[in-house]
C-alpha positions in Angstrom: 0.0 0.0 0.0 1.3 3.4 -1.0 1.5 5.8 2.0 0.7 9.3 0.8 1.0 12.6 2.7 -2.0 14.8 3.7 -0.6 17.5 1.4 -1.1 15.3 -1.6 -4.1 15.9 -3.9 -5.5 12.5 -3.2 -6.3 13.5 0.4 -8.7 16.3 -0.7 -11.7 14.0 -1.1 -11.3 12.7 2.5 -10.6 15.9 4.4 -8.6 19.1 4.6 -5.4 20.3 6.3 -6.1 22.7 9.2 -3.8 25.6 10.2 -3.9 25.3 14.0 -1.3 26.1 16.7 -1.2 22.6 18.2 1.9 23.1 20.4 0.1 23.5 23.7 -2.3 20.6 23.3 0.6 18.3 22.2 2.5 19.3 25.3 -0.6 18.4 27.4 -1.2 15.1 25.6 2.3 13.9 26.3 1.6 14.0 30.0 -1.0 11.2 29.7 0.3 7.8 30.6 1.0 5.7 27.5 0.0 2.0 27.4 2.7 -0.7 26.8 0.4 -2.5 24.3 -2.9 -2.0 22.6 -4.7 1.3 22.1 -6.9 3.5 24.3 -9.6 6.0 23.3 -10.8 8.7 25.6 -13.8 10.6 24.2 -13.2 13.7 26.4 -10.1 14.8 28.2 -10.7 17.6 30.7 -7.2 19.1 30.4 -7.7 19.4 26.6 -11.1 21.1 26.9 -9.7 23.9 29.1 -7.4 25.0 26.3 -8.2 27.9 24.0 -7.8 25.5 21.1 -11.0 23.7 22.1 -13.0 26.9 21.6 -11.3 27.5 18.3 -12.1 24.1 17.0 -15.7 24.3 18.3 -16.3 27.6 16.6 -14.4 27.2 13.3 -14.9 23.4 12.7 -18.2 22.6 14.3 -20.1 25.9 13.8 -20.3 26.5 17.6 -22.2 23.3 18.3 -21.0 21.7 21.6 -18.0 19.5 20.9 -15.5 17.3 22.7 -11.7 16.8 22.6 -10.4 13.4 23.4 -7.4 11.2 22.7 -6.6 8.0 20.9 -3.1 6.6 21.7 -1.1 3.4 22.0 -0.1 0.8 19.5 -1.8 -0.4 16.3 -0.6 -1.7 12.9 -3.7 -3.2 11.3 -6.8 -1.9 9.5 -9.2 -4.0 11.6 -12.4 -1.9 11.0 -13.7 1.3 9.6 -16.1 3.8 11.3 -17.8 7.1 10.4 -19.9 9.8 12.0 -22.6 12.2 10.9 -20.0 15.0 11.5 -16.4 15.8 10.6 -13.7 14.5 12.9 -10.6 16.6 13.9 -7.3 14.7 14.2 -4.2 16.3 15.6 -1.1 14.2 15.4 0.8 14.2 18.7 3.3 11.8 17.1 3.8 10.9 13.4 0.9 8.5 12.5 -0.9 7.0 9.5 -4.6 7.2 8.8 -6.3 4.5 6.7 -9.3 6.1 4.9 -12.2 5.1 2.8 -15.3 6.7 1.3 -18.8 5.7 2.6 -20.1 5.9 -0.9 -18.1 2.8 -1.7 -20.1 0.7 0.8 -21.9 -2.1 -1.1 -25.4 -3.3 -0.2 -25.4 -1.1 2.9 -22.9 -3.1 4.8 -20.1 -4.5 2.6 -16.8 -2.9 1.8 -13.8 -3.9 -0.3 -10.6 -3.1 1.6 -8.7 -2.6 -1.7 -10.4 0.9 -1.8 -8.6 2.0 1.4 -5.9 4.7 1.1 -3.2 5.5 3.5 -2.1 9.0 4.5 0.7 10.1 6.9 0.5 13.0 9.4 3.6 14.4 11.0 3.6 15.4 14.7 1.9 18.7 15.1 -0.2 18.5 11.9 -4.0 18.7 12.1 -6.7 17.6 9.7 -10.5 17.7 9.4 -11.7 14.3 8.3 -15.1 14.7 6.5 -18.3 12.9 7.6 -18.2 10.9 4.3 -14.8 9.5 5.2 -14.4 6.1 7.0 -11.5 5.8 9.4 -10.5 4.0 12.5 -7.7 3.7 15.0 -4.6 5.4 13.6 -1.6 3.3 12.6 1.7 3.9 14.4 4.4 5.2 12.1 7.1 4.3 14.7 7.3 1.3 17.0 7.1 3.6 20.0 3.4 4.0 19.2 1.0 6.8 18.1 -0.9 9.6 19.8 -3.8 11.5 18.2 -6.1 14.2 19.6 -9.6 13.6 18.4 -12.3 16.3 18.1 -16.0 15.4 17.6 -19.5 16.6 18.4 -20.3 16.2 22.0 -21.4 12.7 23.1 -20.1 11.0 20.0 -18.7 7.5 20.8 -20.5 7.2 24.1 -22.8 4.1 24.7 -26.2 4.0 23.2 -29.1 4.3 25.6 -31.5 2.2 23.4 -30.8 -0.6 21.0 -30.9 0.5 17.3 -32.4 -1.3 14.4 -29.4 -0.1 12.4 -26.9 -3.0 12.6 -23.9 -0.7 11.9 -24.7 1.9 14.6 -22.5 0.8 17.5 -22.4 3.9 19.7 -23.8 7.4 19.6 -23.0 8.9 16.3 -20.6 6.0 15.5 -21.3 3.6 12.6 -18.7 0.9 12.2 -17.9 -2.1 10.0 -15.3 -4.7 11.1 -13.0 -6.6 8.9 -14.3 -10.2 8.6 -11.1 -11.4 10.3 -11.5 -9.1 13.3 -13.1 -11.7 15.7 -12.7 -9.4 18.7 -15.0 -6.7 17.4 -17.4 -9.1 15.8 -17.8 -10.9 19.2 -18.7 -7.5 20.6 -21.5 -7.1 18.1 -19.8 -5.2 15.3 -20.9 -6.4 11.8 -18.0 -8.0 9.8 -18.5 -6.5 6.4 -15.0 -5.6 5.2 -13.6 -8.1 2.9 -10.2 -8.4 1.2 -6.8 -7.8 2.8 -6.7 -6.8 6.4 -3.8 -4.4 5.8 -0.9 -4.4 8.2 1.7 -1.6 8.1 5.1 -2.2 9.6 6.3 0.7 11.7 9.7 2.2 11.3 
């Protein structure tokens, strides 16, 4: 799989590069304890949401609708699944990382997706992007064996548990639709539909 940069023209259909001063939030993120293995997602981090950057993102990226700033960090080298939201997602790279992205318009029969359509894009530490609502994504891939860190901005209450069961088999949490790779037994056992077929891409970190 070719790994492109977010500055390449191919990224434009998935999102846009943001001009944000990320230095303060990256410094704050580096104070969070890093796991030895696996990855962790925190939907809302109080120390992030006290920063001026949170107000900037809420105003400029979410049209002043209440939002949250969280953190996804740890270790990951495999596609595994793809998710999407009914809003953009803001990603700020605390470390170098790779995003595997797809387009929801390529979903077949409402729940099937060919992994060969996935594209990879690298962010360098400090860079920020808006990932559009039409873009499927999932846990970032580590660019270095030391792991990855990514600040995640979304509309408030996205990714929190559903209060009532949905008839939509792909809706897994609030404002979170997801399809697992058919080889991802861990997610499938948790009730995620295994609709991604083809190679379950694995990217070797430097």
